[in-house]
N, C-alpha and C positions, 0 to 999 in steps of 0.2 A: 122606256128610256131614252137619253137625249142620246144622241148621234156623239161617237167620240170626235173631238176638235183639233187639228193638226196646224201648227203655225208653221208654214214658208218663208223661208228669207232667200232673198236674191236681187239683184238690180238688172237682172233681164227681163222685161215682161213678157217677154214668150216659153220662158223658161215655168216662171210661177202659172202663166195661163195651162200650159201643159201638164205642170205638175198637179191645178186647181182639179182640173176634170177629170184624170187619172183617178185621184180621191175621193171624187165626188162619185163617183161609177162604185166604188168600193163603200158608198152609205157613209161618208166621211164627210164631216166640216170642216173647212179651209178657212184661216184667216193669214194676211200676207204683209210681211213688210221689207221695204230696199234698201233698210242699214240696218244697223244694229240698235243704235240708237230707237228706232221704231219696235224692233224686235224686245227690247230690255222693256220697254213703256208695257208691250201687250201682256210681255212676261209676268209683269208684275200685276198687270188689272186681271188677270184671269189663269185658271189652269189649262194647260195643254196636255193632250195624253200623248203628242211625240212635236218634237221640233225638226225641223229638218233645213239646215241651214249650208250656204255655201260657203266658201274656206274664203275669197277674195270679195270686198265689200268694200263701198267707197267712202266710210269712215273707219275701217279695221281688220280685224283679220277673224277667219269664223272660229279660229282657235280663243281667243277672248272670249266670243260668247258661250262655248263649252265649259271654258273654268267657269265662266260668271253662272251660267248656269247648275253647274256642281254647287256650288258655294249659297244660292240663291233659290232655286227651284229642285230639290235633288231627287223627286219625286218623277219628275220630266224625264222621259229618254230623248236623248239629241242625235242626230244624224248627221253628216257631215257629208258635201256633196262636193267632191275632188277634182280637180285637172286629171283626163286620162295617161295613165302612168305616172302621177303624182304620187306613188305610195308612201315615199317619207309623212308626207303633211296627211295623211290616215294613217300611218301609224304613232303621231304627236298624237293628231285629235284621239284614238283611243286610249291612249294612255295618261291624258287630262279626263278621261271617261266617258267619253261618245260611245253611243251607244252600237255604231256601226257606220260603214261609208258605203258610199254607191259614187260610181266614176262617170263624169263622161264623155262621148254622148250617154245621154240617160236609156239605159236600158230599162225597159215600164215592167217587163216581166219583173226584173232583179227591184225595180223599186217597189212594184205589188207587195212583194214576199218580203222585204224589208220592213214595211209598215206593217203587213199584217203582223208580222212577227213581235213587232214594237205594241200592239193594239192590245193583244193576248198576255204582253206582260203585265200592261195596266187594267187588265182586266182581272189581276190574279190579288189586287189590292195590295193592301198592306200584308201579305199573305208572299206577296212575290222575295223570293231569296231567301226563304224558309223552308226546310223539307220536313215535312210529318212523319215519315216512314224511318224504318231503322238506318242509325247514322255514324258518326265518331262518337266513339266512347271517350270518358276520358273528362277529367276538371283542371285538368293541369294549365299551366297560363298559356303555355303553346299551344295546347290543342282550343282553347277558349277563341285564340286569335284566329286559329287556322279557320274555325266553324264562321267567323266574325265573318274572315276574307273571303270565304265561299259564298255566302251569304251577299256580297257586294259585285263578284263577280258574274254570278247568276243572270245580273238584271244587267247584264253586258252581253255583246257579241264576238267580243275581242277574243283573237287567241291567249288560249293562257299554257304556260308551260311549267308542269310539276315537276318537283325533284326532290329526290331522296334515297334513301339505301333501300336496297331489295328488302321488300315484306314489312315496307311501312306500310301499306294500302294506297297506294298511288292511284290507280285504278277506282277504288271506293271513294276518291273524295272527287274524279271527274264526275262517276255515276251523278255523286252529287250536287256539282255542278248543273249534270243535263237536270236533275229529277228535282231542280230549287229553280228551274226557270223557263221560258217561254215555249222551250220544245221540249219539255217534257213527257206530251204526246206521240212526239215524232222518234224515232228509230235512234238509238244508241247503240253505236258498232265500235267495238274494240277491236283493234290490230294489233299484236304482235309483229312488231315488224323484225325480231330477230329474230324470228320463228319460221318465213318466208321466204324461199330458195329462192337467190339473186335473181335468176332466168326466169322466177315465176311474178316475180315482183311487180313489174308492170302491168301485167295482164291481171294477176288478183285485187290489184287497187283501184287499175279504172277500167277494166273491161276489155272484151276483145269482140271483134265481127267473125261471124265464121268464115273460115278459110285462109284466115292474118296467118296463121302459122298450122305446123303438121298436127295435127291433133286437136284444132280451133272445129270442130263438128258444129256449130250454135254458137249463135250470139250469146255472149254472158257480160253479165252486169258487173262491173265492179264495183269494191267495199265502198269505197268514195260515194259513188251513186246511190251504195243502198242507204246508206246514213241521209238521204235526202229531207231536207226539212229537221233534219235533227244533229246528232252530235257526233263525229269521228274522233275516234278515240288515239292516237298513235302510242302505244307504248315502247319504251327503247329505243325514240326517235333515233338515238345518235347511231342505232345499228344499219340506218338507212344507206347503203353505196352513194357515193356522189352522182352519178348519173339519175338515178330517182329523185334525190333532194333537188337539183334544177325542176322536174316536172312536178315535185310537190310547191317548192314555190310559185309556180303558176294557179295551183291551185288555190294558195292561199293569197296571191294577188289580184288575180282575174276572175276567180269562181269560177272556174273553168276545167274540162277535163277533154282528154284526145285518148277515146277506147283504144288499142292496139288494133290496125288496118282500117280505120274509120280518118277519111279524109277531114270532117269537120269537130270541132270542138263541140262540145254540148255544156251549157251552165248548169253548174249544180249552188244549192242551197245549203253550206253545213258549214257549222262552227266544228274548229278543228282544236281541240285539247289534246298536246305531249308528255310525256314525262320519259324519264332516264333516269337512272342511278349513279350515270357517269356524271364527268364535267365537260360541259357543252362549250365552256368558256376556254378550258382547256385544249378541246376537240379543233374549236376554232383557231385558236393559236398555230396548232400542229398541223394545219392543211387537213382535216379527215373531215372538218363539218363546214358548209360552207355558211359566211359571215352574212351573208344576207338574209338566208332561212335562218339562219338563228335569231336575228334581230326581229325578224317577222312572224315566226311563233312564240317570241317574247317577249310579246307586248305588255304582259300582266305575269308575273313569276310568285308564285307559291312555294312554299316548302313544306313539305312532310316531316315533322320529327324524327328520329329514329327512336325506340323502346327506351335504351339508356338512359335517355334525358329526360326523362318521363315515368321513373319508376312509380312515381305515387299513383298512378294509373294504373298499376299491372294490377291489384287485389278483382279493382272493379272489372277488366279486361279479363282476367282468367276466370272470374266467377260466370259472367256472362257467356265469354267460351263455351266451360262447361255445362251448362245448363240448355244452351244451345243444342249441343254434340247428346247430352242423355232425352232433350226431348224428340230428338228426330230417333232415337235407338228406345224411346218409351221406356226409360231407366230413371230411378230414382238418382237425383244428383248427389256424390258424396259430398261432404266437405272437404276442405282442403286443410289441414294442419298447420299450425303457425307457424312450423320449423318450416315446412315446403313452401311456406309464401313469403317468409323470409330468403330463404335459398334464391326464388325468384326475382324479387326485389334487389336482390344482388348481384346478379347476375348480368353478364354485360352484351346478350342478346344479340349477335353478329346477323342473326335471319329478321331477328326485330320481330312485328307480331305473329308474320307467319312461322316461325320458330317457335312461339309461345303456343299456337293451334297445336302443332305437333308435339310439342311437349304435354299437353295436358289428353290429347288425345291418346297418346303412348299410358299416361300415367292410367286414366279411364281405365282401359281395359285390363292392367296391369293390377287395379286394387279389386279386393273381394270384402277389405273390411265395414267400405262404406264409408272411409278416410282415405285422403289423398296424404301420403306421407312424403318424407324426405325421399325415401328408398324410391319410391315410385316417381318422381319427375328426373331422373337420369339426367344432371347437368354434368357429366364429365367430360363433357365438350369442351368445357369452359376450362379445364385442363388440360387437354390435349391442344387445344390450338386457342391458347390464348389471344382475344383481338381488343389494343387498346384504344381506350376511349377516343373518338372522333375517326377512327377509322374505317374505310369503308371494306364490306365481306369480299367485296370483286379483289379488293389489295392487300385481304389477307396472307400470310406467308404460310405455307403448307409443308411439311416434311420433304426432304429429298427422294425420300422411299416412293411415293409418288411414281415417277421417273422412270421408266423401263431401264433396267440396268444393262450396263451395254460393255461391262468388264465383268473379270470373275468370276467364279465357276459357279454355273447353273446346272436347273433342271433340265433346258432346253425347249423349255415353254416361258423363257422369261423372269421367273423366279427363283429368287435363291431359296435352297432349301432350309439354310440355318433363319430364315427371318421366321419361318412357323405360322402358328394361329396368331400371336400377337396382332403379329403386324397386317395379315389381311384383316384384322378386325379394325385396323386403324385405318386401312385403305377404304375396304367398305363404308365405315362412318361417312367417311371425307366425301367419298365419291354420292351418297346416298344425300347429304347434305347440297352440295353443290347442283346435283338433281333437281332438287326440293326447293331451293332457291329461284332456279332458273325454270319454273313448273316444266320440270323434265324434259326441256330445250338440250340436246346432246352439245350441240355445238355450242351452243352458251358457255354450259357447264363446263366443257372441255378448255374455253377460255379462261373461267374461272379459276381453272385448277394448274394452268398454267401449262397443260401438257397437248397432242394433239388429239382430233377428234378419234382417230385411228387409233391410238395409246387407249384412251377412253374407253373407244368402243370394246377393247380386246379385254381390259380388267372389268368391266361390266359383265363379259359372258363369262370370265374367269371369275371370278367371285360368287354367280349365279344370283344377279341383282333382278336380274329381269325373270 
């Protein structure tokens, strides 16, 4: 087999020689060009497995070449060499379709990793950007567009920001991006930023050295380092406190981390994907999320549509979920009646696909006749807590009875006796729904319900939910 060929474009002879020697030791062939005109001529004449270009060239800007390659050689990954600290240029290049970037002065270790990832992507051939395992279900236009975008971004190393309501499948989208790209054989490390206590967050993400704080009895690798060579997925990134946002910004810009108690920074090679159901732009405007970090992680933006916008996909989703559950339980899948399916398709689904899974699982438990009927799907929440189209579950309005009573007669335990069993059922259903939406993160569930953590903990115990 012929060796992969890399085109290096720079007007500094010393840098051309250094990069050529480095890549030659990786068993790669190299061609060089000192300007855009020569580079375009070479690219038009033969296929290259990677193009590595400086940003400032005698006859133009490296960004122009990135755009030209996207239009004329879309199967050739292009990485840019930027001046130290000039992250804005790197971000612009990534938005134009650049594969990745490396900063001057060149760190040869970082360069070798970048080139290795690009060559692996090329070795995937026409299958690059496609995933052959379980994927996103649905034939609606929005899902077809989402699958197409996943295929495109899988060929890049640019940070991707995935946004959508709770339960839409943002982590699944992140996994598909990872599994469809050159990092598929390396780790995929998901991190729920809202589930890590603030005081432990730095140690959990970046690791720590032995003796750096009370209880640090041994060196510990952080979650970022655990994703080395692969993908770090930051779920609910909006929940990161401001001091951690500063540290994450350095990981994105400099590709380095500093474990707690360590004097030196460590190089890391990870692709960062992030997600949240909250509006990051609004949080930036409110001063609760750093603007510079927002633009670094939001190089490519993917929207995961809510289930109510693709009701035509519900039959396929419902039957697939049902078959998967029955296969796991070694049961014969029951049919879903027409009335039950129509009810599902007309339901608003504030909890999206995750809620559909819960409804199907409950219906499967209730049915004994081999048919799931309207009675089994139990959509009473639609009348208890209606959520208007376009609203986020996190902003849905819940009855005031969820707040602890502060006035009037009571039984001494915070419960008014006149409310009775019916109120407890309403409370229990709302709390369980909130816990399911937040994956049983009580702090996040309390925020969702508009109550304090202490009040939620009290009601969970009182209602016997645990």
